[in-house]
C-alpha positions in Angstrom: -16.2 0.2 20.4 -14.1 3.3 21.1 -11.5 4.6 18.7 -8.5 3.0 20.4 -10.0 -0.4 20.4 -11.1 0.0 16.7 -7.6 0.9 15.7 -6.0 -1.8 17.7 -8.2 -4.5 16.1 -8.0 -3.2 12.6 -6.4 -5.7 10.1 -6.1 -5.7 6.4 -9.0 -7.4 4.7 -8.6 -9.3 1.5 -11.9 -11.2 1.4 -15.0 -9.1 0.7 -18.8 -9.7 0.5 -20.5 -9.3 -2.8 -22.3 -6.1 -2.0 -21.6 -2.5 -2.8 -20.3 0.2 -0.4 -23.4 2.4 0.2 -23.2 5.7 -1.6 -23.6 7.8 1.5 -20.9 5.9 3.3 -18.5 6.4 0.3 -19.3 10.1 0.3 -18.3 10.2 4.0 -15.0 8.3 3.2 -14.1 10.7 0.4 -14.9 13.7 2.6 -12.6 12.3 5.3 -9.9 12.0 2.6 -10.3 15.5 1.4 -10.2 16.9 4.9 -7.0 15.1 5.9 -3.8 17.0 6.9 -1.8 18.5 4.0 1.5 20.2 3.9 0.9 23.9 3.4 -2.8 22.9 2.9 -2.0 22.7 -0.8 -3.7 19.3 -1.2 -1.8 17.9 -4.2 -3.8 14.7 -4.4 -6.6 13.2 -6.5 -8.6 10.1 -5.9 -10.0 7.9 -8.7 -13.0 5.8 -7.5 -13.1 2.4 -9.3 -16.3 0.4 -9.0 -17.1 -0.9 -12.5 -16.3 -4.7 -12.7 -14.2 -4.3 -15.8 -12.2 -1.5 -14.3 -11.7 -3.4 -11.1 -10.4 -6.4 -13.1 -8.0 -4.2 -15.0 -6.8 -2.6 -11.8 -6.2 -6.0 -10.3 -4.0 -6.8 -13.3 -2.0 -3.7 -12.8 -1.2 -4.5 -9.2 0.0 -8.0 -9.9 -3.2 -9.9 -10.4 -4.3 -9.5 -6.8 -7.8 -11.1 -6.7 -9.1 -9.1 -3.8 -8.7 -5.9 -5.9 -11.0 -7.3 -8.5 -13.4 -8.7 -5.8 -13.6 -5.6 -3.7 -16.7 -3.5 -4.6 -14.7 -0.3 -4.5 -11.1 0.7 -4.9 -9.6 4.1 -4.5 -6.6 5.1 -6.6 -4.7 7.8 -4.7 -2.6 10.0 -6.9 -0.1 12.8 -6.4 -1.5 15.6 -8.5 0.8 18.4 -9.4 -1.1 19.0 -12.6 -3.9 20.8 -10.8 -1.5 22.8 -8.7 0.5 23.9 -11.7 -2.6 25.0 -13.6 -3.7 27.1 -10.6 -0.3 28.7 -10.2 0.0 29.4 -13.9 -3.4 31.1 -13.9 -1.8 33.8 -11.7 1.5 33.8 -13.5 3.2 32.0 -10.7 5.7 29.2 -11.2 5.2 25.9 -9.4 8.0 23.4 -9.8 6.9 20.6 -7.5 7.6 18.1 -10.3 11.3 18.9 -9.9 11.4 19.1 -6.1 12.1 15.9 -4.2 11.0 17.7 -1.0 7.6 18.6 -2.6 7.2 15.1 -3.8 7.8 13.6 -0.4 5.4 16.1 1.3 2.8 15.2 -1.3 3.3 11.4 -0.7 2.8 12.1 3.1 -0.4 13.9 2.2 -1.6 10.9 0.3 -1.0 8.6 3.2 -2.7 10.9 5.7 -5.8 11.0 3.4 -5.8 7.3 2.8 -5.5 6.5 6.5 -8.4 8.8 7.3 -10.4 6.6 4.9 -9.2 3.4 6.5 -10.1 4.4 10.1 -13.5 5.8 9.1 -14.3 2.8 7.0 -13.5 0.5 9.9 -15.9 2.5 12.1 -18.6 2.0 9.4 -18.2 -1.8 9.4 -16.1 -1.9 6.3 -12.7 -3.5 5.8 -9.8 -2.3 3.6 -6.4 -3.2 2.3 -3.6 -1.1 1.0 -2.0 -2.1 -2.3 1.2 -0.4 -3.2 2.2 -2.4 -6.2 0.4 0.1 -8.5 3.9 1.6 -8.5 5.0 -1.2 -10.7 2.4 -0.3 -13.3 2.5 3.5 -13.3 2.5 3.8 -17.1 -0.4 1.4 -17.6 -2.4 3.1 -14.8 -1.8 6.6 -16.1 -2.9 5.5 -19.6 -5.9 3.5 -18.5 -7.3 6.2 -16.2 -6.4 9.1 -18.6 -4.1 10.9 -16.2 -2.4 14.0 -17.5 1.2 14.8 -17.0 2.3 15.4 -13.4 -0.3 13.1 -12.0 1.1 9.9 -10.4 -0.7 6.9 -9.0 1.0 5.8 -5.8 -1.5 3.8 -3.7 -4.6 1.7 -4.1 -7.0 1.2 -1.2 -9.6 -1.5 -1.8 -12.8 -1.4 0.4 -15.8 -3.5 1.1 -17.8 -5.4 3.7 -15.4 -8.1 5.1 -16.2 -11.7 4.5 -13.5 -12.6 6.9 -10.9 -10.7 9.0 -7.5 -12.1 9.9 -6.9 -11.8 13.6 -3.4 -13.2 13.9 -1.3 -10.7 12.0 1.6 -9.9 14.3 3.1 -6.5 15.0 6.2 -5.3 16.8 5.9 -4.5 20.5 5.7 -0.8 21.3 9.1 -0.7 23.0 10.7 -1.8 19.8 9.5 1.2 17.9 9.1 4.1 20.4 12.1 6.1 21.7 12.1 8.6 24.5 13.7 12.0 23.7 16.5 10.5 21.7 16.9 7.4 19.5 18.0 4.5 21.6 19.8 1.9 19.5 19.0 -1.7 20.6 21.6 -4.5 20.6 21.7 -7.1 17.9 20.2 -9.6 20.4 17.4 -7.2 21.3 16.5 -6.5 17.7 16.5 -10.2 16.9 14.3 -10.9 19.9 11.9 -8.1 18.9 11.3 -9.7 15.5 11.2 -13.2 16.8 8.4 -12.2 19.2 6.6 -10.6 16.3 6.7 -13.5 13.8 7.4 -16.5 16.0 9.4 -19.5 15.0 9.6 -20.2 11.3 10.2 -23.9 11.7 7.4 -24.9 14.1 4.6 -25.1 11.4 5.2 -23.5 8.0 1.5 -23.3 7.1 0.6 -21.6 10.3 3.6 -19.3 9.9 2.5 -18.3 6.4 -1.0 -17.4 7.8 0.8 -14.9 9.9 3.6 -13.7 7.7 2.3 -14.1 4.1 -1.5 -13.9 4.2 -1.6 -12.8 0.6 -0.5 -16.3 -0.6 -3.1 -17.9 1.6 -5.9 -15.7 0.3 -4.7 -16.2 -3.3 -5.3 -19.9 -2.9 -8.8 -19.2 -1.7 -9.8 -16.6 -4.3 -7.7 -17.4 -7.4 -6.2 -20.9 -7.1 -3.4 -21.8 -9.6 -3.8 -24.4 -12.3 -0.4 -25.9 -11.5 -0.7 -26.2 -7.7 -1.1 -23.7 -5.0 0.4 -20.3 -4.2 1.3 -21.4 -0.7 2.9 -24.6 -2.1 5.1 -22.5 -4.4 6.2 -20.3 -1.5 7.1 -23.4 0.5 9.1 -24.8 -2.4 11.1 -21.5 -2.7 11.7 -21.5 1.0 13.1 -25.0 0.8 15.2 -24.3 -2.2 16.8 -21.2 -0.6 17.1 -23.1 2.8 15.2 -20.3 4.6 15.6 -20.7 8.3 14.8 -17.2 9.6 12.1 -14.5 9.4 14.6 -12.1 7.8 15.6 -14.6 5.1 11.9 -15.2 4.3 11.1 -11.5 4.0 14.2 -10.4 2.1 14.9 -13.5 0.0 11.4 -14.9 -0.7 8.8 -12.2 -0.3 10.8 -9.1 -1.2 14.0 -10.4 -2.9 16.3 -7.5 -2.5 18.1 -7.8 -5.8 14.7 -7.4 -7.6 13.8 -4.5 -5.3 17.0 -2.6 -6.2 16.7 -3.5 -10.0 13.2 -1.9 -9.9 14.8 1.5 -9.4 15.4 1.9 -13.1 11.8 1.1 -14.1 10.4 3.4 -11.4 12.6 6.3 -12.3 11.7 5.9 -16.0 8.0 5.8 -15.1 8.4 9.0 -13.0 10.1 10.8 -15.8 7.3 9.6 -18.2 4.8 11.3 -15.9 6.7 14.5 -15.9 8.6 14.2 -12.6 12.4 14.8 -12.7 14.4 15.7 -9.7 17.7 17.4 -10.7 20.5 16.9 -8.2 22.6 19.9 -7.2 25.8 19.1 -5.3 28.0 21.7 -3.6 31.6 21.4 -4.7 
């Protein structure tokens, strides 16, 4: 399989076989991460490799009790690491203030994603599956304490890896024309935007179970790997959809899966966690 075909067929895997990632393959994956693009080639990132069962279970709790994180043989916790850069600068009596610079923070975040995606692509070529888990951001303080991170080290992404037990093949994506613009941004009409997303997700009312297999695979996999004592995850999602009278893909995403009032209220917790890790971005406004 050439690289294009591999990347087009890649899907997030949440069901893993009970066998470890070979050490030589893991070394290759970490080399690929370390050699990823980096702004200024400063490389303000660290990666914590999590393989012990107890640590995997604890990490799964941190990210919202996602069972595939506990079941995956290896998870990588990607961290923005200004601690190492600050110590290096201080050794030469140079001041590094990345923890106060929103621009430095965003560049470092981009570095993290470049490194992680290098791992994803190489892992796929080695017969492994992977899934990104971003909800570590909701447990920054817990993660920093558990993994003994010093000030100015911030966990921002988890990548769980392993040999796939099953691979979803029906996860929809937007068509290329909805995303790619030639020379200048070409704003699409309301009807075109609506049609783009309808082609991606399909009709929400044709078959709710089939719809959730495309649009909310996490709930489907939870029922397989960690069923609830009081029913099913999918059943709970369907009840919420019915209660909220969800009739569109946008309503499902922004009222059920990612309720926007909760997303906005999370700002306060996230800012507090950033400050606890030593990150503070003073705002200077011209008057």
